[in-house]
C-alpha positions in Angstrom: 15.3 -14.2 10.4 15.7 -12.5 7.0 12.8 -10.5 5.6 11.4 -12.2 2.6 12.7 -11.0 -0.9 10.3 -10.1 -3.5 10.8 -12.0 -6.8 9.5 -10.5 -10.2 10.1 -12.6 -13.3 9.3 -11.5 -17.0 6.0 -13.0 -18.4 6.2 -15.7 -21.0 9.1 -17.8 -22.1 12.4 -16.1 -23.3 15.0 -17.5 -25.9 17.8 -16.6 -23.6 18.5 -15.9 -19.9 16.9 -12.6 -19.1 19.5 -10.0 -17.3 18.9 -10.3 -13.6 18.7 -7.1 -11.7 18.8 -6.5 -7.9 16.9 -3.5 -6.6 18.1 -2.4 -3.1 15.6 0.5 -2.2 13.7 1.2 1.2 10.9 3.3 -0.4 8.9 0.2 -1.1 6.4 1.9 -3.3 9.3 3.1 -5.6 11.1 -0.2 -5.5 8.0 -2.2 -6.6 7.1 0.3 -9.1 10.5 0.1 -10.6 10.5 -3.7 -10.6 7.2 -3.8 -12.3 8.5 -1.6 -15.0 11.6 -3.3 -15.6 9.9 -6.6 -15.5 7.8 -5.5 -18.4 11.1 -4.6 -20.0 12.1 -8.2 -20.0 14.4 -8.2 -17.0 14.2 -10.6 -14.1 14.1 -8.5 -10.9 14.6 -9.0 -7.3 13.7 -6.4 -4.7 15.2 -5.8 -1.1 14.6 -3.0 1.2 17.6 -3.2 3.6 21.3 -2.5 3.1 22.6 -5.7 4.9 20.2 -7.9 3.0 21.1 -6.2 -0.2 24.8 -6.9 0.4 24.0 -10.6 1.3 21.7 -11.0 -1.9 24.4 -9.3 -4.1 27.1 -11.5 -2.6 25.3 -14.7 -2.9 23.3 -14.0 -6.2 24.4 -13.9 -9.7 23.2 -10.4 -10.8 24.1 -8.5 -14.0 23.2 -5.2 -12.4 22.7 -3.6 -8.9 20.2 -0.6 -8.4 21.4 0.7 -5.2 19.7 3.5 -3.0 22.3 5.2 -0.8 20.1 6.1 2.2 19.3 2.5 3.5 18.6 1.1 6.8 21.1 -1.6 8.0 23.9 -0.5 5.8 24.0 2.7 3.4 24.6 2.2 -0.1 28.1 3.7 0.0 29.2 0.8 2.5 27.3 -1.9 0.4 29.1 -0.7 -2.7 32.5 -0.4 -1.0 32.0 -4.0 0.6 31.1 -5.5 -2.8 34.1 -4.0 -4.6 36.4 -4.9 -1.6 35.4 -8.5 -2.2 36.0 -8.6 -5.8 32.4 -8.4 -7.2 32.5 -6.4 -10.3 28.7 -6.3 -10.9 27.8 -2.9 -12.3 26.2 -0.8 -9.7 23.7 2.3 -10.4 23.2 4.3 -7.3 20.2 6.1 -6.4 19.8 9.1 -4.1 17.6 11.9 -3.0 20.8 13.9 -2.4 22.4 16.2 -4.9 25.7 17.7 -5.2 29.1 16.9 -6.7 30.5 15.7 -3.3 27.9 13.0 -3.0 28.5 11.9 -6.5 32.2 11.7 -6.1 31.9 9.7 -2.9 29.5 7.2 -4.6 31.9 6.7 -7.8 34.8 6.5 -5.8 33.5 3.7 -3.7 33.0 1.8 -6.9 29.7 2.7 -8.3 29.5 2.8 -12.0 26.8 5.4 -12.4 24.7 7.7 -10.3 21.1 9.1 -10.6 19.5 11.7 -8.4 15.7 11.6 -7.3 13.4 12.4 -8.7 14.6 10.8 -12.1 12.8 9.9 -15.4 11.9 6.3 -15.8 13.2 6.5 -19.4 16.4 7.7 -18.2 16.8 4.9 -15.8 16.2 2.4 -18.4 18.8 4.1 -20.6 21.3 4.1 -17.9 20.6 0.4 -17.2 21.2 -0.4 -20.9 24.4 1.7 -21.1 25.7 -0.2 -18.1 24.9 -3.8 -19.4 26.4 -3.1 -22.8 29.8 -1.9 -21.6 31.2 -5.5 -21.1 30.6 -7.6 -24.2 29.7 -11.4 -23.3 32.6 -13.8 -23.7 35.2 -11.0 -24.0 38.6 -11.5 -22.4 38.9 -9.5 -19.1 42.5 -9.0 -19.4 43.9 -6.7 -21.8 47.6 -6.2 -22.3 49.2 -3.3 -24.2 52.9 -3.0 -24.0 53.5 -2.9 -20.2 50.1 -1.8 -19.5 47.7 -4.5 -18.2 44.0 -4.0 -17.5 42.0 -6.5 -15.8 38.2 -5.5 -16.5 36.9 -8.2 -14.3 38.9 -7.3 -11.1 39.0 -3.7 -12.0 42.8 -3.5 -11.6 45.5 -1.6 -13.6 49.2 -2.5 -13.8 52.0 -0.4 -15.4 55.0 -2.7 -15.5 55.1 -4.6 -12.0 53.4 -1.7 -10.3 49.6 -1.5 -9.6 47.9 1.9 -10.5 45.2 2.9 -8.1 42.2 4.6 -10.2 38.8 6.0 -9.2 35.9 4.2 -10.6 35.4 6.9 -13.3 39.0 6.9 -14.3 38.9 3.2 -14.7 35.8 3.4 -16.9 37.4 6.0 -19.3 40.4 3.7 -19.6 38.5 0.7 -19.9 36.7 2.2 -22.9 39.8 3.2 -24.6 41.4 -0.2 -23.9 38.6 -1.9 -25.5 39.2 0.1 -28.6 43.0 0.4 -28.5 44.5 1.8 -31.6 41.3 3.4 -32.7 40.4 7.2 -32.3 37.7 7.5 -29.7 35.7 10.7 -29.8 34.9 12.7 -26.7 31.1 12.2 -27.5 31.6 8.4 -27.6 33.3 8.4 -24.3 30.6 10.5 -22.7 28.0 8.2 -24.1 29.7 4.9 -22.9 30.9 6.2 -19.5 28.4 8.7 -18.7 25.7 7.8 -21.2 23.8 10.2 -23.5 21.7 11.6 -20.4 24.6 13.4 -18.9 24.0 17.1 -19.0 27.2 18.4 -17.4 30.1 19.9 -18.9 31.5 17.6 -21.9 35.1 18.8 -20.9 34.7 16.6 -17.9 36.4 14.0 -20.2 39.5 16.1 -20.7 39.8 16.1 -16.8 39.8 12.3 -16.7 42.1 11.9 -19.4 44.6 14.5 -17.8 44.5 12.4 -14.6 45.0 9.1 -16.5 47.9 10.6 -18.1 49.3 11.6 -14.8 48.8 8.3 -13.2 49.9 6.1 -16.2 52.3 7.6 -18.8 51.6 10.9 -20.6 52.2 9.6 -24.1 50.0 6.6 -23.5 46.8 8.4 -24.5 47.3 10.6 -27.5 45.1 13.5 -28.5 44.0 13.5 -32.1 43.1 17.1 -32.7 39.5 17.5 -33.6 38.6 13.8 -33.3 39.2 12.5 -30.0 41.7 10.3 -28.1 43.7 7.1 -29.0 45.2 4.6 -26.6 48.7 3.6 -28.1 49.5 0.1 -28.6 53.3 0.3 -28.5 55.1 0.1 -25.3 
């Protein structure tokens, strides 16, 4: 028998459906504290404390964002994330962990997570990360973008160059997605950092150049043009 799910709903009526969040966190006090705060922000929040139950809820429910701890009983967060992506679920995933280090972050992002936050973290930063993830995909926007022989499916998170599918990491895809949504425009490094890593990122801003270089290698060198002193532009011509 499955353990009960804790439901939290915003107080009072709302003009539109609130964003639905699922928290999968085995530290019950932390999970309930986050749920209480996010409910006060206007979100509808469900909480579970086990990886298998979290995977079941994320698969069966219609959530706008998943807050996923890595160290979980049942299934760890990496496996939950990988299973969701393998099944075609594109719900934004923010991973939480007590671990620290580039290897853990890389593993989390490469299994399909959209962002990563190390404990202990600021609640204000958490809310900012959530808002950044929720605003990336405008409601009603077409999920398929075609530019010459480049096709980017933002719902399935798949990229094709001609007839060939190109395998990208989660972060590479997020950088490309942001450029695709503004194809033909010059997008600054700061703008990419804010939308892909968000404003709270405190690492080396040259990380953007690393991902741009990776995309050029995997796609086509001249597809993403550097506009000196301004940023990058995705060329719309084949």
